[in-house]
MMTF fields as JSON, N, C-alpha, C and O atoms, coordinates in Angstrom:
{
  "mmtfVersion": "1.0.0",
  "mmtfProducer": "UNKNOWN",
  "numBonds": 439,
  "numAtoms": 440,
  "numGroups": 110,
  "numChains": 1,
  "numModels": 1,
  "chainsPerModel": [1],
  "groupsPerChain": [110],
  "chainIdList": ["A"],
  "bondAtomList": [4, 2, 8, 6, 12, 10, 16, 14, 20, 18, 24, 22, 28, 26, 32, 30, 36, 34, 40, 38, 44, 42, 48, 46, 52, 50, 56, 54, 60, 58, 64, 62, 68, 66, 72, 70, 76, 74, 80, 78, 84, 82, 88, 86, 92, 90, 96, 94, 100, 98, 104, 102, 108, 106, 112, 110, 116, 114, 120, 118, 124, 122, 128, 126, 132, 130, 136, 134, 140, 138, 144, 142, 148, 146, 152, 150, 156, 154, 160, 158, 164, 162, 168, 166, 172, 170, 176, 174, 180, 178, 184, 182, 188, 186, 192, 190, 196, 194, 200, 198, 204, 202, 208, 206, 212, 210, 216, 214, 220, 218, 224, 222, 228, 226, 232, 230, 236, 234, 240, 238, 244, 242, 248, 246, 252, 250, 256, 254, 260, 258, 264, 262, 268, 266, 272, 270, 276, 274, 280, 278, 284, 282, 288, 286, 292, 290, 296, 294, 300, 298, 304, 302, 308, 306, 312, 310, 316, 314, 320, 318, 324, 322, 328, 326, 332, 330, 336, 334, 340, 338, 344, 342, 348, 346, 352, 350, 356, 354, 360, 358, 364, 362, 368, 366, 372, 370, 376, 374, 380, 378, 384, 382, 388, 386, 392, 390, 396, 394, 400, 398, 404, 402, 408, 406, 412, 410, 416, 414, 420, 418, 424, 422, 428, 426, 432, 430, 436, 434],
  "bondOrderList": [1, 1, 1, 1, 1, 1, 1, 1, 1, 1, 1, 1, 1, 1, 1, 1, 1, 1, 1, 1, 1, 1, 1, 1, 1, 1, 1, 1, 1, 1, 1, 1, 1, 1, 1, 1, 1, 1, 1, 1, 1, 1, 1, 1, 1, 1, 1, 1, 1, 1, 1, 1, 1, 1, 1, 1, 1, 1, 1, 1, 1, 1, 1, 1, 1, 1, 1, 1, 1, 1, 1, 1, 1, 1, 1, 1, 1, 1, 1, 1, 1, 1, 1, 1, 1, 1, 1, 1, 1, 1, 1, 1, 1, 1, 1, 1, 1, 1, 1, 1, 1, 1, 1, 1, 1, 1, 1, 1, 1],
  "groupList": [{"groupName": "MET", "atomNameList": ["N", "CA", "C", "O"], "elementList": ["N", "C", "C", "O"], "formalChargeList": [0, 0, 0, 0], "bondAtomList": [1, 0, 2, 1, 3, 2], "bondOrderList": [1, 1, 2], "singleLetterCode": "M", "chemCompType": "L-PEPTIDE LINKING"}, {"groupName": "ASP", "atomNameList": ["N", "CA", "C", "O"], "elementList": ["N", "C", "C", "O"], "formalChargeList": [0, 0, 0, 0], "bondAtomList": [1, 0, 2, 1, 3, 2], "bondOrderList": [1, 1, 2], "singleLetterCode": "D", "chemCompType": "L-PEPTIDE LINKING"}, {"groupName": "VAL", "atomNameList": ["N", "CA", "C", "O"], "elementList": ["N", "C", "C", "O"], "formalChargeList": [0, 0, 0, 0], "bondAtomList": [1, 0, 2, 1, 3, 2], "bondOrderList": [1, 1, 2], "singleLetterCode": "V", "chemCompType": "L-PEPTIDE LINKING"}, {"groupName": "THR", "atomNameList": ["N", "CA", "C", "O"], "elementList": ["N", "C", "C", "O"], "formalChargeList": [0, 0, 0, 0], "bondAtomList": [1, 0, 2, 1, 3, 2], "bondOrderList": [1, 1, 2], "singleLetterCode": "T", "chemCompType": "L-PEPTIDE LINKING"}, {"groupName": "SER", "atomNameList": ["N", "CA", "C", "O"], "elementList": ["N", "C", "C", "O"], "formalChargeList": [0, 0, 0, 0], "bondAtomList": [1, 0, 2, 1, 3, 2], "bondOrderList": [1, 1, 2], "singleLetterCode": "S", "chemCompType": "L-PEPTIDE LINKING"}, {"groupName": "GLU", "atomNameList": ["N", "CA", "C", "O"], "elementList": ["N", "C", "C", "O"], "formalChargeList": [0, 0, 0, 0], "bondAtomList": [1, 0, 2, 1, 3, 2], "bondOrderList": [1, 1, 2], "singleLetterCode": "E", "chemCompType": "L-PEPTIDE LINKING"}, {"groupName": "LEU", "atomNameList": ["N", "CA", "C", "O"], "elementList": ["N", "C", "C", "O"], "formalChargeList": [0, 0, 0, 0], "bondAtomList": [1, 0, 2, 1, 3, 2], "bondOrderList": [1, 1, 2], "singleLetterCode": "L", "chemCompType": "L-PEPTIDE LINKING"}, {"groupName": "ALA", "atomNameList": ["N", "CA", "C", "O"], "elementList": ["N", "C", "C", "O"], "formalChargeList": [0, 0, 0, 0], "bondAtomList": [1, 0, 2, 1, 3, 2], "bondOrderList": [1, 1, 2], "singleLetterCode": "A", "chemCompType": "L-PEPTIDE LINKING"}, {"groupName": "LYS", "atomNameList": ["N", "CA", "C", "O"], "elementList": ["N", "C", "C", "O"], "formalChargeList": [0, 0, 0, 0], "bondAtomList": [1, 0, 2, 1, 3, 2], "bondOrderList": [1, 1, 2], "singleLetterCode": "K", "chemCompType": "L-PEPTIDE LINKING"}, {"groupName": "PHE", "atomNameList": ["N", "CA", "C", "O"], "elementList": ["N", "C", "C", "O"], "formalChargeList": [0, 0, 0, 0], "bondAtomList": [1, 0, 2, 1, 3, 2], "bondOrderList": [1, 1, 2], "singleLetterCode": "F", "chemCompType": "L-PEPTIDE LINKING"}, {"groupName": "ILE", "atomNameList": ["N", "CA", "C", "O"], "elementList": ["N", "C", "C", "O"], "formalChargeList": [0, 0, 0, 0], "bondAtomList": [1, 0, 2, 1, 3, 2], "bondOrderList": [1, 1, 2], "singleLetterCode": "I", "chemCompType": "L-PEPTIDE LINKING"}, {"groupName": "GLN", "atomNameList": ["N", "CA", "C", "O"], "elementList": ["N", "C", "C", "O"], "formalChargeList": [0, 0, 0, 0], "bondAtomList": [1, 0, 2, 1, 3, 2], "bondOrderList": [1, 1, 2], "singleLetterCode": "Q", "chemCompType": "L-PEPTIDE LINKING"}, {"groupName": "GLY", "atomNameList": ["N", "CA", "C", "O"], "elementList": ["N", "C", "C", "O"], "formalChargeList": [0, 0, 0, 0], "bondAtomList": [1, 0, 2, 1, 3, 2], "bondOrderList": [1, 1, 2], "singleLetterCode": "G", "chemCompType": "PEPTIDE LINKING"}, {"groupName": "ASN", "atomNameList": ["N", "CA", "C", "O"], "elementList": ["N", "C", "C", "O"], "formalChargeList": [0, 0, 0, 0], "bondAtomList": [1, 0, 2, 1, 3, 2], "bondOrderList": [1, 1, 2], "singleLetterCode": "N", "chemCompType": "L-PEPTIDE LINKING"}, {"groupName": "TYR", "atomNameList": ["N", "CA", "C", "O"], "elementList": ["N", "C", "C", "O"], "formalChargeList": [0, 0, 0, 0], "bondAtomList": [1, 0, 2, 1, 3, 2], "bondOrderList": [1, 1, 2], "singleLetterCode": "Y", "chemCompType": "L-PEPTIDE LINKING"}, {"groupName": "ARG", "atomNameList": ["N", "CA", "C", "O"], "elementList": ["N", "C", "C", "O"], "formalChargeList": [0, 0, 0, 0], "bondAtomList": [1, 0, 2, 1, 3, 2], "bondOrderList": [1, 1, 2], "singleLetterCode": "R", "chemCompType": "L-PEPTIDE LINKING"}, {"groupName": "HIS", "atomNameList": ["N", "CA", "C", "O"], "elementList": ["N", "C", "C", "O"], "formalChargeList": [0, 0, 0, 0], "bondAtomList": [1, 0, 2, 1, 3, 2], "bondOrderList": [1, 1, 2], "singleLetterCode": "H", "chemCompType": "L-PEPTIDE LINKING"}, {"groupName": "CYS", "atomNameList": ["N", "CA", "C", "O"], "elementList": ["N", "C", "C", "O"], "formalChargeList": [0, 0, 0, 0], "bondAtomList": [1, 0, 2, 1, 3, 2], "bondOrderList": [1, 1, 2], "singleLetterCode": "C", "chemCompType": "L-PEPTIDE LINKING"}, {"groupName": "PRO", "atomNameList": ["N", "CA", "C", "O"], "elementList": ["N", "C", "C", "O"], "formalChargeList": [0, 0, 0, 0], "bondAtomList": [1, 0, 2, 1, 3, 2], "bondOrderList": [1, 1, 2], "singleLetterCode": "P", "chemCompType": "L-PEPTIDE LINKING"}, {"groupName": "TRP", "atomNameList": ["N", "CA", "C", "O"], "elementList": ["N", "C", "C", "O"], "formalChargeList": [0, 0, 0, 0], "bondAtomList": [1, 0, 2, 1, 3, 2], "bondOrderList": [1, 1, 2], "singleLetterCode": "W", "chemCompType": "L-PEPTIDE LINKING"}],
  "groupTypeList": [0, 1, 2, 3, 3, 4, 2, 5, 6, 7, 3, 8, 6, 9, 10, 7, 6, 11, 2, 12, 13, 12, 10, 2, 10, 6, 14, 6, 11, 6, 7, 7, 14, 15, 15, 13, 15, 16, 4, 4, 9, 2, 10, 6, 7, 2, 4, 3, 2, 2, 7, 6, 7, 17, 6, 7, 6, 0, 9, 6, 18, 4, 6, 12, 6, 0, 16, 15, 4, 6, 7, 4, 14, 9, 7, 4, 2, 7, 7, 14, 7, 2, 14, 3, 2, 6, 7, 10, 19, 12, 3, 2, 4, 6, 9, 15, 4, 14, 12, 8, 6, 7, 4, 7, 7, 4, 3, 15, 16, 9],
  "groupIdList": [1, 2, 3, 4, 5, 6, 7, 8, 9, 10, 11, 12, 13, 14, 15, 16, 17, 18, 19, 20, 21, 22, 23, 24, 25, 26, 27, 28, 29, 30, 31, 32, 33, 34, 35, 36, 37, 38, 39, 40, 41, 42, 43, 44, 45, 46, 47, 48, 49, 50, 51, 52, 53, 54, 55, 56, 57, 58, 59, 60, 61, 62, 63, 64, 65, 66, 67, 68, 69, 70, 71, 72, 73, 74, 75, 76, 77, 78, 79, 80, 81, 82, 83, 84, 85, 86, 87, 88, 89, 90, 91, 92, 93, 94, 95, 96, 97, 98, 99, 100, 101, 102, 103, 104, 105, 106, 107, 108, 109, 110],
  "secStructList": [7, 7, 2, 2, 2, 2, 2, 2, 2, 2, 2, 2, 2, 2, 2, 2, 2, 2, 2, 2, 2, 2, 2, 2, 2, 2, 2, 2, 2, 2, 2, 2, 2, 2, 2, 2, 7, 7, 2, 2, 2, 2, 2, 2, 2, 2, 2, 2, 2, 2, 2, 2, 2, 2, 2, 2, 2, 2, 2, 2, 2, 2, 2, 6, 1, 1, 7, 7, 7, 2, 2, 2, 2, 2, 2, 2, 2, 2, 2, 2, 2, 2, 2, 2, 2, 2, 2, 2, 2, 2, 2, 2, 2, 2, 2, 2, 2, 2, 2, 2, 2, 2, 2, 2, 2, 2, 2, 2, 7, 7],
  "xCoordList": [-36.279, -36.714, -36.571, -36.944, -36.031, -35.758, -37.039, -37.975, -37.09, -38.122, -38.484, -39.661, -37.37, -37.566, -38.246, -39.039, -37.835, -38.489, -39.953, -40.787, -40.174, -41.648, -42.456, -43.46, -41.979, -42.712, -43.057, -44.141, -42.024, -42.285, -43.271, -44.022, -43.237, -44.238, -45.604, -46.464, -45.831, -47.09, -47.412, -48.533, -46.543, -47.213, -47.565, -48.606, -46.921, -47.449, -48.582, -49.372, -48.751, -50.21, -51.173, -52.172, -51.195, -51.967, -52.323, -53.521, -51.452, -51.767, -52.638, -53.652, -52.313, -53.092, -54.397, -55.297, -54.724, -55.925, -56.683, -57.881, -56.181, -56.882, -57.373, -58.479, -56.493, -56.495, -57.755, -58.659, -57.638, -58.812, -60.062, -61.069, -60.14, -61.287, -61.865, -63.059, -60.866, -61.585, -62.098, -63.1, -61.486, -61.819, -63.298, -64.21, -63.457, -64.853, -65.852, -66.965, -65.49, -66.564, -66.831, -67.985, -65.712, -66.043, -67.023, -67.91, -66.864, -67.591, -69.121, -70.035, -69.359, -70.435, -71.205, -72.355, -70.465, -71.333, -71.713, -72.759, -70.56, -71.148, -72.13, -72.885, -72.284, -73.515, -74.56, -75.624, -74.58, -75.861, -76.213, -77.365, -75.315, -75.735, -76.406, -77.396, -75.97, -76.598, -78.008, -78.891, -78.05, -79.481, -80.551, -81.652, -80.018, -80.825, -80.832, -81.758, -79.712, -79.588, -79.538, -80.045, -79.042, -79.351, -77.755, -76.749, -77.681, -76.622, -75.707, -74.483, -76.396, -75.33, -74.526, -73.448, -74.851, -73.793, -72.747, -71.621, -72.828, -71.651, -70.807, -69.578, -71.546, -70.754, -69.884, -68.695, -70.388, -69.672, -68.604, -67.543, -68.94, -67.938, -66.697, -65.576, -66.885, -65.911, -65.012, -63.792, -65.923, -65.1, -64.122, -63.062, -64.609, -63.664, -62.44, -61.381, -62.662, -61.565, -60.422, -59.217, -61.071, -60.131, -59.453, -58.287, -60.097, -59.675, -58.47, -57.416, -58.605, -57.48, -56.304, -55.145, -56.588, -55.718, -54.841, -53.619, -55.529, -54.85, -53.973, -52.892, -54.519, -53.621, -52.465, -51.422, -52.619, -51.383, -50.291, -49.12, -50.961, -49.982, -49.254, -48.055, -49.975, -49.453, -48.172, -47.081, -48.622, -47.897, -46.964, -46.079, -47.09, -46.056, -44.717, -43.816, -44.436, -42.92, -42.558, -41.441, -43.276, -42.799, -42.477, -41.746, -42.95, -42.874, -41.506, -40.963, -41.005, -39.889, -40.352, -39.586, -41.769, -42.24, -42.53, -43.005, -42.309, -42.408, -41.563, -41.345, -40.995, -40.034, -40.945, -42.001, -40.404, -41.09, -40.769, -39.586, -41.873, -41.679, -42.743, -43.782, -42.537, -43.321, -44.65, -45.772, -44.409, -45.686, -46.518, -47.737, -45.773, -46.683, -47.423, -48.476, -46.753, -47.62, -48.844, -49.931, -48.504, -49.765, -50.863, -52.032, -50.443, -51.245, -52.155, -53.377, -51.625, -52.26, -53.284, -54.378, -52.775, -53.751, -55.007, -56.156, -54.548, -55.729, -56.699, -57.908, -56.086, -56.994, -57.789, -58.995, -57.276, -58.007, -59.263, -60.337, -58.949, -60.008, -61.107, -62.239, -60.773, -61.766, -62.527, -63.7, -61.73, -62.435, -63.374, -64.47, -62.996, -63.93, -65.066, -66.131, -65.069, -66.159, -67.052, -68.257, -66.545, -67.46, -68.095, -69.275, -67.319, -67.847, -69.117, -70.167, -68.946, -70.054, -71.19, -72.321, -70.913, -71.955, -72.598, -73.797, -72.186, -72.666, -73.352, -74.416, -73.022, -73.673, -74.958, -75.972, -74.942, -75.965, -77.009, -78.129, -76.881, -77.573, -78.395, -79.592, -77.517, -78.084, -79.018, -79.979, -78.779, -79.664, -80.926, -81.999, -80.715, -82.079, -82.877, -84.093, -82.238, -83.184, -83.786, -84.918, -83.102, -83.798, -84.923, -86.032, -84.718, -85.66, -86.959, -88.037, -86.821, -87.926, -88.618, -89.846, -87.799, -88.349, -89.158, -90.241, -88.629, -89.261, -90.366, -91.21, -90.473, -91.581, -92.625, -93.785, -92.429, -93.521, -94.126, -95.346, -93.351, -93.74, -94.627, -95.725, -94.218, -95.118, -96.376, -97.316, -96.515, -97.774, -98.538, -99.729, -98.188, -99.086, -99.621, -100.569, -99.023, -99.702, -100.788, -101.427, -100.966, -101.899, -103.177, -104.054],
  "yCoordList": [144.205, 145.468, 146.315, 145.901, 147.402, 148.41, 149.223, 149.157, 149.889, 150.743, 151.768, 152.024, 152.412, 153.49, 153.17, 153.915, 151.898, 151.407, 151.037, 151.219, 150.489, 150.095, 151.29, 151.355, 152.365, 153.41, 154.117, 154.685, 154.098, 154.623, 153.99, 154.606, 152.633, 151.733, 151.972, 152.096, 152.045, 152.295, 153.631, 153.807, 154.55, 155.815, 155.819, 156.409, 155.291, 155.094, 154.307, 154.461, 153.369, 152.55, 153.376, 153.451, 154.099, 155.154, 156.056, 156.268, 156.619, 157.617, 156.946, 157.541, 155.759, 155.182, 154.893, 155.121, 154.436, 154.087, 155.376, 155.338, 156.516, 157.785, 158.355, 158.866, 158.207, 158.682, 157.713, 158.155, 156.443, 155.499, 155.942, 156.143, 156.11, 156.493, 157.715, 157.835, 158.707, 160.172, 159.976, 160.601, 159.122, 158.994, 158.33, 158.747, 157.259, 156.484, 157.388, 157.394, 158.295, 159.202, 160.176, 160.52, 160.684, 161.644, 161.032, 161.748, 159.766, 159.292, 159.064, 159.174, 158.741, 158.614, 159.942, 160.013, 161.101, 162.238, 162.88, 163.441, 162.621, 162.93, 162.134, 162.69, 160.927, 160.116, 160.428, 160.317, 160.822, 161.291, 162.836, 163.226, 163.421, 164.759, 164.528, 165.205, 163.714, 163.368, 162.78, 162.882, 162.176, 161.495, 162.633, 162.827, 163.304, 164.287, 165.708, 166.44, 166.121, 167.523, 168.344, 169.465, 167.929, 168.722, 169.458, 168.749, 170.763, 171.398, 170.807, 170.94, 170.185, 169.708, 168.672, 168.447, 167.984, 167.007, 167.76, 167.285, 168.73, 169.61, 170.172, 170.16, 170.739, 171.251, 170.058, 170.28, 168.897, 167.819, 167.28, 166.841, 167.333, 166.916, 167.802, 167.293, 169.134, 170.222, 170.088, 170.246, 169.707, 169.417, 168.186, 168.139, 167.232, 166.062, 166.264, 165.698, 167.343, 167.63, 168.325, 168.075, 169.171, 170.165, 169.159, 169.333, 168.253, 167.027, 166.463, 166.348, 166.058, 165.329, 166.357, 165.942, 167.648, 168.594, 168.658, 168.63, 168.762, 168.961, 167.657, 167.749, 166.427, 165.335, 165.248, 164.792, 165.753, 165.966, 166.755, 166.416, 167.983, 169.012, 168.447, 168.694, 167.601, 167.087, 165.995, 165.862, 165.412, 163.972, 163.915, 163.059, 164.732, 164.744, 165.021, 164.298, 166.061, 166.115, 164.873, 164.468, 164.133, 163.005, 161.867, 160.923, 161.983, 161.111, 161.405, 160.574, 162.767, 163.287, 163.814, 163.968, 164.116, 164.685, 166.082, 166.683, 166.686, 168.245, 168.706, 167.965, 169.881, 170.376, 170.752, 171.374, 170.297, 170.643, 172.005, 172.333, 172.988, 174.163, 174.788, 174.158, 176.018, 176.377, 176.79, 176.71, 177.222, 177.719, 176.435, 176.396, 175.428, 174.131, 173.537, 172.903, 173.821, 173.458, 174.34, 173.919, 175.769, 176.564, 176.467, 176.678, 176.113, 175.864, 174.54, 174.575, 173.623, 172.366, 172.645, 172.089, 173.595, 174.094, 174.651, 174.335, 175.654, 176.439, 175.592, 175.824, 174.469, 173.616, 172.769, 172.612, 172.275, 171.686, 172.389, 171.838, 173.638, 174.521, 174.911, 175.181, 174.945, 175.112, 173.802, 173.813, 172.573, 171.324, 171.093, 170.565, 171.45, 171.496, 172.239, 171.703, 173.417, 174.271, 173.758, 173.704, 173.32, 172.785, 171.529, 171.342, 170.521, 169.467, 169.614, 169.059, 170.513, 170.84, 171.417, 170.944, 172.491, 173.079, 171.952, 171.801, 171.307, 170.174, 169.208, 168.823, 168.743, 167.972, 168.48, 167.783, 169.755, 170.33, 170.437, 170.083, 170.857, 171.118, 169.935, 169.949, 168.797, 167.442, 166.93, 166.239, 167.237, 166.853, 167.585, 167.059, 168.968, 169.739, 169.228, 169.058, 168.993, 168.541, 167.12, 166.84, 166.338, 165.157, 165.437, 164.965, 166.179, 166.646, 167.033, 166.614, 167.907, 168.563, 167.295, 167.224, 166.299, 165.481, 164.463, 164.006, 164.155, 163.276, 163.788, 163.003, 165.005, 165.715, 165.945, 165.912, 166.183, 166.17, 164.74, 164.614, 163.727, 162.247, 161.989, 161.488, 162.324, 161.996, 162.643, 162.075, 163.877, 164.61, 164.115, 164.421, 163.45, 162.875, 161.37, 160.818, 160.883, 159.643, 159.691, 158.698, 160.946, 161.113, 161.903, 162.098],
  "zCoordList": [-51.078, -51.504, -50.035, -48.937, -50.28, -49.02, -48.754, -49.551, -47.793, -47.22, -48.258, -48.514, -48.915, -49.698, -50.974, -51.551, -51.394, -52.603, -52.494, -53.381, -51.282, -50.869, -50.943, -51.653, -50.125, -50.168, -51.319, -51.454, -52.288, -53.656, -54.503, -55.259, -54.332, -54.8, -54.507, -55.379, -53.168, -52.406, -53.013, -53.49, -53.03, -53.493, -54.889, -55.178, -55.787, -57.196, -57.309, -58.241, -56.328, -56.493, -55.986, -56.702, -54.853, -54.301, -55.365, -55.557, -56.086, -57.104, -58.21, -58.576, -58.76, -59.705, -59.24, -60.049, -58.106, -57.717, -57.497, -57.778, -57.039, -57.023, -58.465, -58.644, -59.347, -60.736, -61.336, -62.045, -60.946, -61.718, -60.934, -61.615, -59.696, -58.958, -59.553, -59.826, -59.761, -60.277, -61.598, -61.944, -62.434, -63.934, -63.872, -64.587, -62.956, -62.888, -62.434, -62.959, -61.326, -60.799, -61.848, -62.103, -62.531, -63.601, -64.728, -65.192, -65.144, -66.186, -65.714, -66.531, -64.36, -63.874, -63.877, -64.311, -63.326, -63.323, -64.83, -65.155, -65.614, -67.048, -67.626, -68.423, -67.392, -67.759, -67.117, -67.726, -65.961, -65.164, -65.809, -66.001, -66.023, -66.636, -68.068, -68.347, -68.877, -70.055, -69.984, -70.836, -68.862, -68.753, -68.267, -68.784, -67.22, -66.392, -66.628, -66.277, -67.271, -67.684, -66.26, -66.27, -65.209, -64.061, -63.718, -63.757, -63.424, -63.328, -62.166, -62.15, -61.265, -60.06, -60.645, -60.094, -61.679, -62.082, -62.757, -62.607, -63.406, -64.096, -63.045, -63.126, -61.915, -60.891, -60.28, -60.055, -60.025, -59.588, -60.449, -60.007, -61.75, -62.747, -62.689, -62.701, -62.624, -62.477, -61.328, -61.34, -60.112, -58.996, -59.02, -58.397, -59.799, -59.972, -60.73, -60.459, -61.986, -62.749, -61.804, -61.798, -61.091, -60.063, -59.079, -58.725, -58.702, -57.643, -58.303, -57.677, -59.726, -60.419, -60.663, -60.698, -60.826, -60.958, -59.946, -60.094, -58.709, -57.312, -56.993, -56.411, -57.418, -57.314, -58.037, -57.57, -59.4, -60.169, -59.453, -59.285, -59.026, -58.446, -57.301, -57.171, -56.339, -55.016, -55.443, -54.887, -56.407, -56.637, -57.82, -57.828, -58.784, -59.866, -59.453, -59.88, -58.603, -57.854, -57.322, -57.643, -56.542, -56.048, -57.061, -56.76, -58.041, -59.235, -60.031, -60.759, -59.777, -60.615, -61.935, -62.887, -61.966, -63.355, -63.197, -64.16, -62.111, -61.928, -60.959, -60.001, -61.018, -59.884, -58.761, -58.873, -57.668, -56.308, -55.942, -55.858, -55.673, -55.28, -54.344, -54.144, -53.746, -52.876, -53.691, -53.19, -54.95, -55.935, -56.091, -55.926, -56.413, -56.752, -55.416, -55.466, -54.294, -53.042, -52.79, -52.394, -53.099, -52.903, -53.849, -53.528, -55.133, -56.175, -55.717, -55.857, -55.279, -54.82, -53.68, -53.586, -52.814, -51.744, -52.288, -51.982, -53.264, -53.83, -54.538, -54.517, -55.255, -56.245, -55.098, -55.29, -54.056, -53.064, -52.422, -52.177, -52.208, -51.704, -52.711, -52.308, -54.066, -55.002, -55.327, -55.7, -55.15, -55.231, -54.073, -54.26, -52.971, -51.731, -51.905, -51.602, -52.35, -52.299, -53.398, -53.157, -54.741, -55.788, -55.417, -55.717, -54.698, -54.359, -53.572, -53.895, -52.358, -51.386, -52.191, -52.074, -53.059, -53.852, -54.719, -54.483, -55.463, -56.214, -55.44, -55.924, -54.408, -53.566, -52.931, -52.963, -52.317, -51.835, -52.849, -52.479, -54.07, -55.202, -55.558, -55.845, -55.498, -55.954, -54.948, -55.286, -53.721, -52.58, -52.447, -52.149, -52.711, -52.804, -54.041, -53.945, -55.15, -56.234, -55.944, -56.338, -55.333, -54.894, -53.977, -54.228, -52.921, -51.975, -52.601, -52.18, -53.7, -54.298, -55.09, -55.128, -55.718, -56.497, -55.526, -55.892, -54.371, -53.432, -52.727, -52.296, -52.55, -51.913, -52.968, -52.558, -54.318, -55.291, -55.399, -55.507, -55.373, -55.434, -54.416, -54.663, -53.099, -52.018, -51.955, -51.4, -52.51, -52.394, -53.531, -53.478, -54.521, -55.596, -55.106, -55.665, -54.189, -53.654, -52.614, -52.27, -52.115, -51.091, -51.469, -50.627]
}
């Protein structure tokens, strides 16, 4: 196996692992939303979908499934920026909610 083939195989494995990770994380976020009905889980789920779209925009050209262009590069950068903002917003929202819950729980015990 030559170096090029090894790199292509490693790239495909990396993509598969990232897609699998994204799907599992998305499932967990949606399940948490169904249980808790907290908006932070929706925000995080949307960020995960955007992250998967970003992954597709970055790697479909390397798999030969999409034409590589400057527009697709800029679209992946834009998707990554949206993903980052949503992920931070969702995480801050979740942490604030947990902080309020922990604070309320601690005041009830004293």
